[in-house]
Backbone as a ProteinNet text record, in pm:
[ID]
protein_1_A
[PRIMARY]
MSQPRISVIISTYNAEAWLEKVLYGYNCQLFKDFEVVIADDGSGPATRELVDRIRDEVFYEIVHVWQEDDGFQKSRILNKAIQACRADYIIMSDGDCIPRSDFVQVHHINKEKGYFISGGYYMLPMNISHAITRDDIQQQRCFDIHWLQDLGIPKTFKNNKLTARGFISKALNTLTPTNASWNGHNSSGWKKDILNVNGFDERMQYGGQDRELGERLANFGIRSKQLRYSAVCVHLDHKRGYKTPESLAKNAAIRRDTRKNKQVWTHYGITR
[TERTIARY]
-719.9	-708.2	-790.9	-740.9	-836.8	-830.8	-936.8	-940.5	-871.8	-820	-700.6	-768.2	-706.1	-765.3	-775.2	-679.3	-648.6	-669	-683.6	-683.7	-608.3	-509.8	-442.1	-411.6	-447.8	-534	-401.2	-330.3	-190.5	-247.2	-279.5	-301.6	-112.7	-205.1	-19.4	-58.8	34.1	38.3	142.4	218.7	371.1	446.1	479.6	547.2	629.7	710	745.4	829.9	952.3	1045.6	998.8	899.1	856.2	760.6	676.3	595	686	774.8	876.1	929.3	963.5	978.8	874.4	779.6	656	640.6	643.9	558	701.4	801.1	926	887.1	838.2	800.4	722.7	583.1	522.6	581.9	694.4	705.9	777.5	820	875.1	767.3	636.7	603.3	523.3	539.9	517.1	401.4	276	166.7	122.6	85.1	173.9	34	-95.6	-228.5	-294.1	-227.5	-333.7	-307.6	-349.7	-292.9	-267.3	-237.5	-212.7	-267.1	-399.3	-442.5	-427.6	-346.3	-312.8	-425.5	-444	-525.1	-424.6	-445.3	-357.9	-440.5	-433.6	-520.3	-463.9	-409.7	-410.1	-254.9	-157	-39.1	24.4	159.9	215.4	220.8	242.6	298	433.3	510.4	598.9	572.2	460.4	386.4	332.9	291.4	235.3	373.4	432.5	600.6	665	638.6	706.1	607.5	495.7	399.6	426.4	410.9	420.4	584	669.7	820.4	791.9	761.3	770.8	634.9	570.2	497.4	556.1	631.6	747.4	889.2	873.2	952.4	928.4	801.6	697.8	606.3	605.6	516.2	339.8	289.2	144.4	105.2	-46.3	-67.4	-74.6	-95.4	-125.4	-253	-279.1	-419.4	-394.2	-375.1	-351.2	-477.1	-558	-676.9	-618.5	-633.1	-597.5	-792.3	-740.2	-813.5	-751.8	-796.2	-754	-727.1	-599.5	-552.5	-694.4	-727.8	-846.6	-801.3	-712.5	-674.3	-680	-640.8	-650	-805.9	-827.3	-924.6	-950.7	-839.5	-816.2	-910.5	-1042.6	-1123.6	-1227.9	-1237.7	-1297.7	-1202.1	-1031.9	-996.2	-1010.2	-1012.7	-1018.3	-1114.6	-1277.8	-1387.9	-1358.6	-1331.4	-1292.8	-1211.4	-1106.4	-1056.2	-1091	-1185.2	-1279	-1345.9	-1423.5	-1486.6	-1391.5	-1301	-1174.8	-1143.5	-1111.5	-1086	-1130.1	-1061.9	-1122.4	-1160.8	-1059	-1075.6	-1248.3	-1216.3	-1350.1	-1279.9	-1169.9	-1107.3	-985.8	-989.4	-945.4	-850.3	-695.3	-585.3	-567.3	-615.3	-566	-393.1	-341.1	-230.1	-210.3	-50.7	-39.7	82	116.9	229.2	341.1	391.5	478.2	545.3	427.3	428.2	509.4	652.8	705.4	664.7	569.9	556.3	630.9	665.2	736.9	679.8	811.6	750.9	648.5	593.7	477	319	347.9	265.4	108.3	112.1	-33.3	-20	39.1	9.4	-31.6	-2.7	-56.2	-225.1	-244.8	-341.8	-466.7	-407.7	-494.9	-523.3	-406	-448.7	-569.1	-543.4	-638.4	-783	-794.5	-925.9	-1047.5	-1163.1	-1266.7	-1375.8	-1459.4	-1617.4	-1674	-1717.6	-1763.6	-1671.4	-1525.6	-1420.3	-1345.2	-1306.9	-1179.8	-1022.6	-942	-831.9	-752.1	-685.6	-630.5	-497.2	-377.8	-248.6	-208.4	-73.9	27.8	157.8	190.5	333.6	474.4	559.8	707.8	736.4	741.6	815	966	997.7	1118.2	1148.8	1272.7	1317.2	1338.4	1325.1	1392.5	1494.4	1622.8	1740.5	1720.1	1654.9	1671	1558.2	1473.8	1384.1	1433.9	1539.4	1611.3	1683.5	1753.4	1891.4	1832.3	1671	1679.9	1684.1	1768.2	1746.3	1632.9	1663.3	1608.3	1641.9	1765.6	1863.3	1804.2	1778.7	1775.2	1616	1521.3	1400.6	1452.8	1487.2	1479.4	1527.7	1670.5	1701.3	1633.1	1551.4	1431.3	1554.3	1664.5	1744.1	1608.6	1558.3	1483.7	1410.1	1396.2	1311	1369.5	1493.1	1621.1	1655.8	1610.9	1610.6	1795.2	1857.3	1977.1	2024.1	2004	2049	2002.7	1875.3	1826.7	1868.9	1929.7	2006	2094.8	2196.1	2339.6	2344	2183.7	2200.6	2094.7	2099.6	2049.2	1931.1	1840.3	1715.6	1788.7	1685.6	1716.6	1662.9	1674	1634.7	1488	1374.7	1252.6	1154.2	1013.3	953.7	880.3	833.9	758.5	849.2	1001.7	1103.1	1003.9	947.1	884.4	786.8	779.2	672	760	901.6	993.3	1028.9	1038	1131.2	983.2	892.2	807.6	775.3	758.5	694.6	634.8	572.6	457.3	356.6	401.1	323	361.5	446.5	513.6	398	403.7	319.9	174.8	130.3	-28.9	-35.7	90.3	-6.5	9.6	140.9	156.8	21.7	-25.1	-167.2	-254.1	-298.8	-406.4	-381.9	-290.3	-229.2	-227	-207.8	-200.6	-334.5	-283.2	-413	-513.9	-405.4	-429.9	-559.9	-667.6	-779.8	-727.4	-840.9	-834.4	-901.7	-911.4	-972	-890.3	-995.9	-973.4	-855.4	-726.4	-596.7	-581.3	-581.4	-531.1	-413.6	-335.7	-169	-173.2	-290.8	-275.5	-380.5	-450.8	-616.3	-651.9	-720.2	-811.2	-969.4	-1020.8	-1150.2	-1244.6	-1370.9	-1447.9	-1517.1	-1468	-1517.4	-1663.6	-1773.5	-1895.3	-1924.6	-1823.4	-1875.7	-1828.1	-1711.5	-1738.8	-1803.5	-1857.3	-1986.1	-2104	-2131	-2242.8	-2267.5	-2159.4	-2160.3	-2082.9	-2079.6	-2072	-1964.8	-1852.2	-1727.4	-1700.2	-1592.2	-1576.7	-1652.7	-1639.8	-1727.6	-1620.9	-1710.4	-1615	-1625	-1702.8	-1687.3	-1561.7	-1482.7	-1387.8	-1256.8	-1162.2	-1014.3	-923.8	-806	-686.9	-749.8	-765.5	-803.6	-881.3	-837.9	-951.4	-1073	-1068.5	-1124.5	-1178.3	-1045.1	-1024.7	-1102.9	-1027.6	-1094.7	-1292.4	-1312.1	-1503.5	-1557.5	-1449.5	-1524	-1516.8	-1434.6	-1427.1	-1530.2	-1561	-1674	-1808.8	-1809.6	-1956.6	-1969.7	-1849.2	-1876.4	-1854.6	-1804.3	-1870	-1990.9	-2041.7	-2191.3	-2282.4	-2205.6	-2303.8	-2269.8	-2224.9	-2158.1	-2048.9	-1975.1	-1819.6	-1756.9	-1689.6	-1566.3	-1446.5	-1330.4	-1206.5	-1116.5	-1020.5	-895.3	-765.1	-720.7	-590	-495.1	-382.3	-264.7	-149.9	-172.3	-43.1	128.8	134.4	239.2	252.4	223.4	182.3	176.2	98.5	116.5	188.3	327.6	390.7	464	425.9	510.2	602.4	694.7	750.4	707.2	721.8	663.4	778.7	747	872.6	837.1	902	868.2	822.7	770.5	732.9	685.1	674.8	570.1	433.2	331.8	232	146.2	203.4	104.1	-28	-113.6	-220.7	-293	-272.9	-294.4	-337.3	-455.4	-494	-586.2	-591.3	-715.3	-846.3	-876.1	-996.8	-1051.6	-983.6	-981.3	-1015.3	-928.6	-933.5	-1078.6	-1143.2	-1230.2	-1367.2	-1383.6	-1489.1	-1491.7	-1365.8	-1381.9	-1450.9	-1379.7	-1379	-1538.2	-1605.6	-1735.2	-1857.6	-1769.5	-1856.2	-1876.5	-1719.6	-1666.7	-1784.2	-1775.1	-1872.2	-2022.7	-2091.3	-2230.1	-2256.5	-2132.4	-2142.6	-2148.8	-2073.1	-2110.1	-2180.8	-2259.9	-2438.9	-2506.8	-2540.1	-2586.7	-2642.5	-2504.3	-2485.9	-2532.9	-2404.9	-2468.8	-2375.6	-2458.5	-2402.3	-2371	-2468.4	-2427.6	-2430.7	-2291.2	-2273.2	-2347.7	-2420.7	-2486.3	-2325	-2245.8	-2150.9	-2026.3	-2089	-1938.9	-1943.5	-1957.5	-1930.7	-2099.3	-2197.4	-2325	-2387.4	-2387.7	-2435.5	-2589.1
-1086	-920.2	-874.2	-824.6	-785	-599	-544.3	-416.5	-307.1	-228.4	-131.7	-19	71.3	181	313.4	283.9	429.2	355	413.7	387.6	524	489.2	626.5	609.3	679.4	664.6	728.7	705.9	794	782.4	884.8	906.3	852.8	834.6	819.6	803.8	820.2	823.9	809.5	696.7	724.3	795.7	757	810.7	768.1	661.6	514.2	563.8	654.1	690.1	799.9	867.8	924.5	832.9	753.8	664.2	579.5	520.8	451.6	516.5	624.3	711.7	726.6	754.1	805.5	665.1	545.1	452.7	364.4	380.5	359.8	461.4	580.3	696.6	634.9	593.8	520.6	373.2	333.2	218.5	229.1	405.7	476.6	526.1	521.2	523.8	488.2	607.2	550.3	476.8	539.4	460	338	257.7	123.8	35.4	66.9	15.6	72.9	84.4	150.7	45.1	70.9	14.3	120.6	120.4	231.6	161.5	243.2	186.8	319.8	273.5	342.3	358.6	482.8	532.1	549.2	461.1	471.7	498.1	626.8	691.6	655.2	504.4	475.3	469.6	412.3	424.8	301.1	236.2	167.8	47.7	-51.9	-184.3	-150.9	-53.6	-22	-14	67.5	130.7	-22.8	-114.8	-216	-309.7	-343.6	-382.3	-327.8	-203.5	-148	-145.5	-165.1	-202.6	-387.5	-457.6	-549.3	-634.7	-556.4	-556.2	-505.6	-361.8	-295.5	-391.3	-429	-511.1	-630.2	-675.1	-760	-684.5	-524	-468.6	-401.8	-368.2	-294.1	-418.4	-332.8	-408.9	-340	-273.5	-237.6	-330	-334.7	-375.2	-277	-307.6	-219.6	-265.3	-214.3	-195	-105.7	-164.1	-90.5	-95.8	2.1	27.3	91.4	48.1	110.3	92.8	224.9	260.8	250.2	243.6	270.5	382.1	435.1	575.7	648.6	765.5	826.6	1002.3	1015.2	1119.3	1158.2	1284.3	1328.4	1330.2	1174	1138.5	1117.3	1208.3	1188.6	1171.9	1249.4	1229.2	1099.3	1055.8	908.9	792.6	785.7	699.1	748.3	853	858.4	826.9	835.1	763.2	581	524.4	430	350.7	452.1	370.8	409.8	529.9	539.7	428.8	360.1	260.1	145.5	137.8	24.6	28.9	118.5	134.1	69.8	7.1	-116.6	-48	108.4	176.4	223.1	257.9	423	556.8	605.2	704.9	699.5	798.7	820.5	917.7	896.8	956.3	952.1	1138.9	1113.8	1214.6	1150.7	1223.6	1145.9	1230.6	1207.3	1126.1	1080.2	975.9	1109.8	1163.2	1269.9	1355.3	1300	1332.7	1280.5	1235.8	1173.2	1198	1144.9	1165.8	1161.9	1250.5	1223.6	1094.7	1053.4	970.6	974.1	1062.3	1082.4	1126.4	1140	1192.9	1090.4	995.4	922.3	950.1	904.8	933	1075.9	1156.9	1314.2	1302.2	1266.6	1255.8	1200.9	1046.3	992.1	1053.8	1033.4	1161.7	1251.1	1361.2	1442.8	1426.8	1337	1290.9	1333.3	1351.1	1399.1	1363.8	1339.5	1345.4	1459.1	1476.1	1619.7	1689.1	1659.4	1718.8	1657.1	1763.1	1696	1728.8	1703.1	1794.7	1827	1936.4	1981.3	2039.8	1919.6	1943.2	2033.3	2055.6	2116	2050.7	2121.2	2027.1	2107.9	2109.6	2163.1	2102.9	2187	2207.8	2221.3	2079.9	2081.8	2115.8	2154.5	2169.2	2018.4	2037.8	1916.7	1863.1	1918.8	1867	1780.1	1849.1	1786.1	1616.6	1672.6	1628.5	1437.9	1497.8	1361.7	1277.9	1437.8	1334.1	1268.9	1253.8	1208.8	1049	962.2	841.6	781.5	638.8	525.4	570.8	612.7	591.8	723	857.7	964.7	940.5	905.9	881.7	803.5	710.1	593.2	652.4	716.5	859.7	990.8	991.9	1157.2	1262.3	1247.9	1353	1470.7	1397.8	1489.4	1570	1577.5	1640.9	1694	1705.7	1784.9	1937.1	2030.4	2165.6	2198	2147.2	2206.9	2126.4	2004	1890.2	1932.4	2030.5	2028.2	2179.8	2265.9	2369.9	2388.1	2297.5	2242.3	2208.7	2128	2155.2	2252.5	2391.2	2510.8	2551.8	2500.7	2534.4	2657.6	2781.9	2902	2920.9	3025.6	3018.3	3117.2	3084.9	3137.5	3113.2	3211.5	3150.8	2980.3	2984.7	2831.2	2716.7	2726.4	2617.2	2594.1	2672.7	2633.4	2491.3	2487.1	2368.8	2271.6	2274.3	2146.1	2163.4	2257.6	2301.9	2291.8	2320.2	2395	2186.2	2271.8	2131.4	2196.4	2083.4	2153.9	2245.9	2335.6	2449.4	2540.4	2556.9	2660.8	2585.5	2465.8	2448	2434.8	2433.1	2466.6	2618.9	2652.8	2831	2874.7	2794.4	2836.6	2800	2705.1	2637.1	2697.4	2793.8	2929.7	3007.7	3052.2	3183.7	3237.2	3078.5	3153.1	3161.9	3208.9	3300.7	3211.7	3089.9	2968.2	2939.4	2905.7	2890.5	2670.1	2656.1	2493.7	2420.6	2404	2348.6	2229.6	2104.6	1983.5	1976.4	1933.1	1948.3	1806.5	1823.9	1662	1599.8	1695.5	1637	1601.9	1638.1	1572	1650.3	1585.4	1562.2	1445.5	1463.4	1347.2	1381.7	1257.3	1266.6	1124.8	1110.9	975.3	948	854.3	783.8	790.9	772.9	771.9	927.2	1045.9	1165	1200.2	1141.5	1130.8	1078.8	943.8	888	984.6	1092.1	1128.5	1293.1	1262.8	1394.2	1328.8	1204.5	1104.9	1139.6	1182.1	1175.6	1270.4	1265.5	1363.2	1418.4	1523.1	1536.8	1507.8	1368.3	1341.2	1443.8	1512.6	1628.4	1663.2	1718.6	1823.4	1701.9	1810.7	1764	1825	1842.5	1934.5	2079	2103.1	2235.7	2247.6	2217.2	2267.9	2178.9	2036.8	1903.1	1854.8	1884.9	1874.7	1954.2	2093.3	2171	2190.7	2182.9	2158.1	2047.4	1926.8	1837.2	1875.9	1942.6	2031.7	2124	2193.4	2263.5	2223.2	2136.8	1984.1	1920.1	1900.6	1872.7	1987.1	2086.8	2232.6	2217.3	2236	2274.8	2163.7	2021.5	1948.3	1931.8	2040.7	2063.9	2030.4	1944.1	1917.6	2018.6	2081.9	2160.3	2092.5	2177	2188	2214.8	2127.7	2124.9	2163.9	2306.5	2308.1	2249.2	2163.9	2116.8	2114	2272.9	2256.4	2271.5	2292.1	2326.2	2181.2	2083.5	1941.2	1826.1	1815	1666.3	1720.9	1664.2	1739.1	1619	1677.4	1613.3	1692.1	1645	1682.1	1652.2	1788.4	1758.9	1759.9	1644.8	1621	1654.4	1770.4	1878.4	1782.5	1807.9	1755.9	1839.5	1797.4	1873.4	1890.7	1965.6	1968	1939.2	1889.9	1911.7	1887.2	1850.5	1841.1	1932	2062.2	2201.7	2277.7	2263.9	2349.7	2494.6	2576.3	2706.5	2624.7	2550.8	2505.2	2400	2350.1	2269.8	2390	2471.2	2573.8	2642.6	2699.7	2725.6	2644.2	2559.4	2462.6	2426.2	2351.7	2333.8	2467.6	2568.4	2684.7	2762.2	2746.3	2742.5	2641.3	2512.5	2409.9	2443.5	2471.1	2562.6	2675.9	2742.5	2879.8	2849.8	2726	2664.4	2579.1	2512.4	2460	2544.8	2661.7	2767	2877.5	2865.3	2941.2	2871.3	2770.8	2693.5	2588.3	2605.3	2557.4	2397.3	2336.5	2166.3	2092.3	1955.6	1910.5	1763.9	1732.3	1601	1633.6	1564	1580.1	1453.7	1447.6	1375.9	1338.1	1336.1	1280.9	1253.8	1205.9	1103.1	994.3	935.4	765	710.3	782.2	689.7	792.5	701.2	801.5	765.7
1648.2	1674.7	1802.8	1882.3	2006.1	1957.5	1977.2	1947.5	1986.2	1974.1	2012.6	2035.1	2122.2	2152.6	2091.6	1952.8	1889.9	1730.1	1642.4	1523.6	1469.7	1396.2	1316.4	1168.1	1109.4	968.4	894.1	799.6	758.3	580	510.9	431.2	265.6	208	75.1	-20.7	-143.4	-270.9	-326.6	-377.4	-422.2	-405.3	-236.2	-156.2	-29	-104.5	-35.6	79.4	27.9	62.2	202.2	170.4	273.1	421.4	310.5	424.7	523.5	398.4	545.8	670.1	659.9	782.2	835	828.6	894.7	983.2	907.7	975.5	1063.8	1050.9	1143.8	1289	1216	1386.7	1427.5	1383.6	1483.7	1545.8	1522.2	1585.2	1697.3	1732.2	1826.9	1936.1	1936.8	2024.7	2142.7	2226.4	2343	2449.2	2350.2	2385.4	2236.3	2294.4	2196	2147.7	2184.9	2205.1	2037.3	1967.5	1818.4	1716.9	1607	1501.7	1410.4	1259.2	1132.4	1007	947.9	868	783	656.8	543.4	457.1	424.9	321.1	219.3	116.6	-28.6	-121.1	-164.5	-309.7	-420.6	-446.1	-590.5	-622.9	-485.3	-554.5	-630.2	-673.2	-732	-622.3	-756.5	-616.4	-520.7	-543.4	-467.5	-303.9	-304	-147.7	-92.3	-176.1	-124.6	-69.2	-123.2	-131.6	-1	11.9	153.7	245.1	253.5	366.8	406.3	314.5	361	406.9	387.8	432.8	596.3	567.6	735.2	818	818	858.5	952.2	899.8	993.4	1047.8	1051.8	1177.8	1247.1	1224.5	1349.1	1467.5	1569.2	1628.7	1648.1	1611.3	1526.9	1431.9	1432.4	1333.4	1188.3	1092.9	973.6	916	847.1	741.7	648.9	510.1	362.7	282.5	323.6	231.8	101.6	-1.2	-121.5	-264.2	-336.8	-386.4	-597.9	-628	-795.6	-816.9	-892.8	-897.8	-1032.8	-959.2	-1017.4	-979	-981.5	-971.3	-850.2	-785.1	-667.6	-581.6	-533.3	-449	-297	-230.2	-68.3	-5.5	-11.3	59.3	54.9	-48.2	-75.4	0.8	-44.8	43.2	202.1	225	387.2	411	344.7	424.4	427	275.6	352.8	424.9	476.8	571.1	688.6	735.3	838.6	869	759.3	796	835.7	824.4	828.7	977.1	1017.3	1164.9	1291.1	1349.1	1439.3	1572.4	1625.2	1734.6	1724.2	1856.6	1864	1854.8	1874.4	1829.3	1739.6	1640.3	1528.8	1473.1	1517.5	1463.2	1324.5	1285.2	1110.8	1066	998.4	1010.7	857.6	790.2	639.2	593	537.2	471.5	464.9	501.7	484.6	623.9	738.9	855	1002.8	1017.4	1117.1	1239.8	1338.6	1480.1	1555.8	1675.3	1738.1	1877.9	1981	2007.9	2112.6	2169.8	2204.2	2178.2	2027.3	1930.5	2004	1956.3	1980.4	2108.1	2232.1	2397.8	2409.2	2339	2364.4	2316.3	2188.4	2142	2255.3	2309	2367.4	2553	2544.9	2694.1	2683.8	2564.9	2573.7	2539.3	2446.2	2379.9	2515.3	2444.9	2537.5	2476.1	2518.7	2458	2420.8	2326.5	2266.6	2214.9	2195.4	2149	2005.8	1927.7	1878.6	1899.4	1839.6	1861.5	1788.4	1721.1	1614.3	1687.6	1586.7	1658.2	1488.8	1519.9	1420.5	1392.4	1268.8	1232.6	1241.9	1229.6	1198.5	1058.8	956.8	781.6	808.6	757.8	697.9	563.8	557.4	441.8	337.2	199.1	133.9	154.2	192.7	199.9	366.4	418	591.5	552.1	494.2	489.1	403.4	301.3	265.1	339.8	425.9	497.6	639.2	650.9	780	774.6	882.4	862.1	942.8	924.2	1048.8	1180.5	1201.4	1312.6	1392.2	1277.4	1323.2	1406.8	1349.7	1410.4	1529.4	1522.8	1616	1776.2	1714.3	1844.2	1877.6	1773.5	1822.2	1755.1	1684.2	1633.6	1548.6	1475.3	1342.2	1478.3	1585.9	1676.4	1739.4	1741.9	1803.6	1750.8	1797.4	1771.7	1724	1817.1	1816.1	1645.8	1660.2	1586.7	1417.4	1439.6	1318.1	1336.1	1382.2	1310.6	1304.4	1340.3	1256.7	1127	1053.8	927.1	889.3	939.3	882.1	935.7	989.5	1060.5	1094.8	1047.5	1138.3	1266.5	1355.8	1454.5	1460.2	1478.3	1450	1558.1	1606	1690.3	1708.7	1568.7	1520.7	1594.6	1668.3	1706.5	1830.5	1875.6	1978.5	2013	1867.2	1818.2	1842.2	1886.2	1895.2	2091.2	2086.7	2212.5	2355.3	2284.1	2457.4	2533.9	2646.2	2733.9	2820.6	2866.2	3025.6	3006.1	3112.1	3059.3	2956.3	2951.5	2813.8	2691.9	2694.2	2555	2555.7	2710.3	2733.2	2730.3	2767	2718.5	2591.9	2536.6	2394.8	2296.8	2354.5	2295.7	2328.2	2418.5	2432.8	2391	2416.8	2351.1	2182.9	2105.8	1968.1	1901.7	1821.1	1749.8	1597.5	1588	1516.4	1568.7	1448.1	1527.1	1508.9	1628.6	1621.3	1502.5	1367.5	1328.3	1281.3	1221.8	1163	1074.2	1101.2	1052.7	992.7	797.4	758	792.5	847.2	911.7	990.1	1116.9	1268.1	1344	1350.3	1427.7	1452.4	1552.4	1620.2	1670.4	1646.3	1671.1	1740.1	1764.8	1803.6	1649.2	1626.6	1502.2	1510.4	1617.4	1567.7	1541.5	1590	1524.3	1406.7	1365.9	1220.7	1124.1	1214.1	1121.9	1124.8	1243.7	1214.7	1169.5	1096.8	1010.2	833	842.8	720.2	673.2	749.7	693.4	588.2	512.8	413.5	301.5	241	152.4	16.2	-69.1	-179.1	-297.7	-313.8	-431.8	-407.8	-265.8	-254.7	-315.9	-378.9	-408.1	-325.6	-356	-323	-235.2	-145.8	-44.3	31.8	172.9	272.7	259.5	238.3	233.4	407.6	433.8	641.9	722.7	670.5	745.3	714.3	603	592.3	699.9	687.8	784.5	922.5	974.2	1067.5	1070.5	999.7	1019.4	1080.5	963.2	1014.1	1118.4	1208.9	1335.6	1445.2	1388.6	1497.5	1490.5	1359.6	1344.5	1365.4	1411.4	1512.6	1632.4	1696.8	1849.3	1878.8	1816.5	1887.2	1854.5	2010.7	2035.5	1982.3	1937.7	1929.6	2031.5	2044.9	2123.1	2092.1	2069.5	2026.6	2099	2009.4	2081.3	1975.5	1930.9	1843.5	1873	2017.3	2044	2098.7	2164.6	2204.3	2112.9	2021	1950.2	1853	1830.9	1757.2	1614.8	1466.4	1444.7	1317.7	1247.6	1155.4	963.9	923.8	760.4	688.9	625.2	513.3	382.4	348.1	179.3	67.7	13.2	-165.1	-211.3	-323.3	-436.8	-454.9	-497.2	-483.8	-602.9	-721.9	-869.3	-869.2	-711.5	-758.6	-708.7	-642.9	-618.9	-776.8	-760.3	-865.5	-864.7	-911.3	-888	-916.6	-1043.6	-1008.7	-855.2	-832.4	-686.3	-580.6	-584.7	-461.7	-455.4	-554.7	-576.2	-577	-606.5	-590.1	-436.7	-332.5	-205.8	-154.2	-173.2	-124.4	-129.3	-279	-211.9	-117.9	-147.9	-53.8	80.8	106.7	221.5	297.8	215.7	235.3	227.9	175.5	213.6	313.3	345.7	495.4	607.4	597.1	681.8	706.7	587.3	552.4	621.2	558.8	589.9	696.3	763.7	880.3	904	787.8	748.4	826	862.7	953.5	857.3	793.9	689.4	561.2	498.5	336.8	292.7	177.6	95.9	-11.2	38	-84.4	1.9	102.2	178.4	214.6	287.5	350.2	293.6	354.7	323.1	225.5	52.8	-40	-33.9
[MASK]
++++++++++++++++++++++++++++++++++++++++++++++++++++++++++++++++++++++++++++++++++++++++++++++++++++++++++++++++++++++++++++++++++++++++++++++++++++++++++++++++++++++++++++++++++++++++++++++++++++++++++++++++++++++++++++++++++++++++++++++++++++++++++++++++++++++++++++++++

């Protein structure tokens, strides 16, 4: 296999129905020179069966990186997935985020040495998350605000994430007060930069481990680009049973230390 220009890491855990929709979303991409690396944090056999079936239905290569189920260990599996990536540039997203057809293209066009890209997401309610079909994804209806409003989506400012194009999306990217942080659901950067800060801190479980990586990249001198209104994905709803006060508190303490001491390297990352 020739080296792809982009590697897309998708994290997942026992969520086959959502992952299937996401993988179909990548089969609709305008930019096609990419591979998908699935970072599987201990899913059962059903996920592997899905991946094996989907491989025969999509144009892109899929690499399935799996580890034993040991609770929420997303940072650990993401580090393994980073090492498995064959491209020099990596997009990271989640197995519950369906990418719009220009998603990979936008990341590719806007990548730049010395920068990482921060994207956003459009959250869908559970009923619409279930209702989206493969055809809805192929026809891009799930990104059509009129179609979504017919299903009950209210009129709010966040709808600009789906409707903004060209100058308007660039203006909104510039004007948004939201920090251009590393977001696990939609960010990208150079593999060498991620390796230079030693990837994710594997002490961290749910709650800000992606932001902490971005903070170390910033300490390393990597700047961030805001593409919240350009790199578009819709986020399928789900429960978050792995969110605990303990993990949030522990992660917050690690992030405070990273910011206070301007940490670049984690001793709990890819290289131990």
